[in-house]
N, C-alpha and C positions, 0 to 999 in steps of 0.2 A: 540464594539467587534463583530466580525463575527464568530459565533459559529457553523454554518452549512450552506452548500451550496447545492442547488438542481437545476439542469438544464440539459443541453445537453452537452455531451462530444464532444468538437469541435476539439481538437488537442492533440497529445501525443508528448512529447519531452523526453529528457534524465532526468529522475527524476522529471518531472513536466508535468502537463496537463493544458489545457485551458477549462474551463467550462462556457458555455454561459447561462447566467441567464437573460432572457427577453431582449436580445440584448446587455447586458453588459458582457464582458469576464473577468473571474478571473483566473489568473495564480495560480495554487495550487501545492506546492511541495509534492510529495508522495514517499513512499518507493518502492523498487522493488517488494515487495510482494503485496502491494496494487495496483501497476500499472498493474501487471499481472492479477489481478482479476477484473479489470474494464471492462465495456461492450464495444461494438464496437463504433466507431465514429458515431455521430448523434443520439445515444441512450441516454435515461435518466440516470442520475447518481446523487448520493447524498453522500456527505462526511461531517463528523464532521470536524471542522477546528479550528486551533489555529493561531491567528494573532500575528506576531512578529513585534514590533514597535521600530524603532531606529530613530535617528535624520535624517538620509539620506536614510532610507530603510523601506519599508513595505513588509512583506512576509507572505503568507498564507501557512500553512502546513495542509494536509488533512489526515483523518483517517477513516477507515470503521466502527469503533466502538468507543464508549466513553471510553472503557477500554484502547484501544491503545492511545487515546488522554491523558488519565490520566497518563499512563506510560511515555509518552513523556514529560509531565510536570514534572514528578518526575526525569527523567533522566537529564534534563537540569539544575537541581539544583546541580548536581555534578560539582565540579570545573574542568574546561577543557572540559566539554561536551557541545557543542553548539547544536543549533536546528537541524542542518543537521547530526551531529554525532549521536544524539539521534534517528533520523529517520533511519540512517544506522543500528543501533543496533536493532531497531524494525523490519526493513526489513530482517535482518539476522535471528532473533530468533522468531519474533512474540510476542504478549503480554504474551502468556503462557510460551514461551521459556525464556523470560526475568525473569519472576517470578520464574521459575525453577532454572535458573542459580544463581540468588541472594540467593534463599533459600539454595541451595547446596554449595554456595561459589565457583561456577565454573567460574573462571575468564577466562579460556580458551575459553569457549563458547562465552562470550562477546567479546573476542579478535578476534573471527572469523568475526566480522563485519568489512567491508572495512573502513580503516582509523583509526581503534582503536588499539592502541598499548598495550603491556602488563601492563605498569604502569597505564594507564588510565582505563583499564579493571579492574585491582585490586582496583582502587579507586572507581569505580562504585559499586563493591561488598561491600566494607567497608562502604561507605557512605550511601548506601541504605538498608543495612541489617535491620536496625531498622525501616525504613520508609515504606518498601515494604508491610508488613502485612496489613496495612490499605487499600491499593489498592487491594490486593489479596482478602480481605474479601468482597469487593464490586464488585468482578469480575462478579458474576452472573447477578446482576442488571445493569451492564454497558456493557455487552457483545452483546447486540442486535445491529444489523447492521443498519446503517443509511438508511432510506427509502425515496424514492422520493414522494413528495406531488403531487398526480395526478392532482389536480387543477392547481398547478403551471405550470406543463407541458402543460396542455390543453390550458392555457391562452397564452402560447408562440406561436410565429409564427411557423408553421409546417416546419420541416426539413426532406427532403427526405432521408430515411435510405439507406445504401448500398443495392444493389439489392439482394445479396446473403442472407443478414440478414433477408429480408422480407420473405424468404422461411421457416424460422424456426417457428415451431409450439409451441415450449416450451419457447421461450422468452430468454431475456438476462441472467436470473438466471442460466440456464443450461450451457450457454457458459462461464459465469464467473466461475462456478464450475469446468468446464473442464480445463480452463487455470490455475486456482489455483492449481488443482491436478497435472497438468503437471509440473508446476514450482516446486512444492514440491518434485516430483519424481526426477527432475534434480538436485535439491540441495542435495538430499540424495545420488545421484551418485557422488557428490563431485565437481560439476561445480560451478563456481563463481556466486554470486547473480546477478550481472549486466549482465554478458554474458547470463545466463540462462533466465532471464526476457526478454532480447532483442530477443532471439531466439523464445521464446514462443509468444511474441507479434507479431513478424513477421509472424509466421505460422498462428496464429489466424486471423491476418489481411488479409492474402491471402485466407484462407479457414475458414470463419466464422462458418460453420457447423461441423467442424472437432471434432471428439470425443477425449477424453483424450489420448488414445493410439496412435492415428494418430498424435496428436500434439507432443507427446513425441518422436516418431520415426523421424518425420521431423525436429524437433528441434535438435535432436542428429546429424542429417546430417549436419545441419548448424554449429554445434559446433565442428564437426570433423576437425582435423588438415588438412589443404590444402596440 
């Protein structure tokens, strides 16, 4: 079982990333929310992972905290909720949002996740109402974000970071926070999760040093009707 991956972010795709771990690249599926909070290409990254094993398929799903991983495990126990649907729900609501929706019986919140219909959303609420409190009780102990093992990164062959990224004095944590805040703002404005995450990632890639306000303004321009 692969429970955590630490390496360098090598590539971003639609709903998945490539993490280079000492020369071995791992494709990891992530939610839009997680994607937007990841550092720049070439920088260290760490994610908790869940390995899905089937006869003809091996897939890794990545999460910034053990709490999200535990919610993902719980969501896939619901009939009709696959690994990617569970990731979609977490991307739409986050761990705290999933807990709140189940507690309040708010099926509409769950239905806001791409690909989740009203019947499936209602089933999530009904089937997890009794199981959710255990995960919620462990929330504090599971909420710490995955950290990169410095020794692992030091042992890897050096990768030249983007030139603009080298100018930052505050490191990837500030940039990750700026992109996450920008994504949250766009979601609150009613933009779709996929479109908002793509716009934020595009702006952050072009301007690694951009502050949250700048990312939001330029992302809104990209999202504006042509």
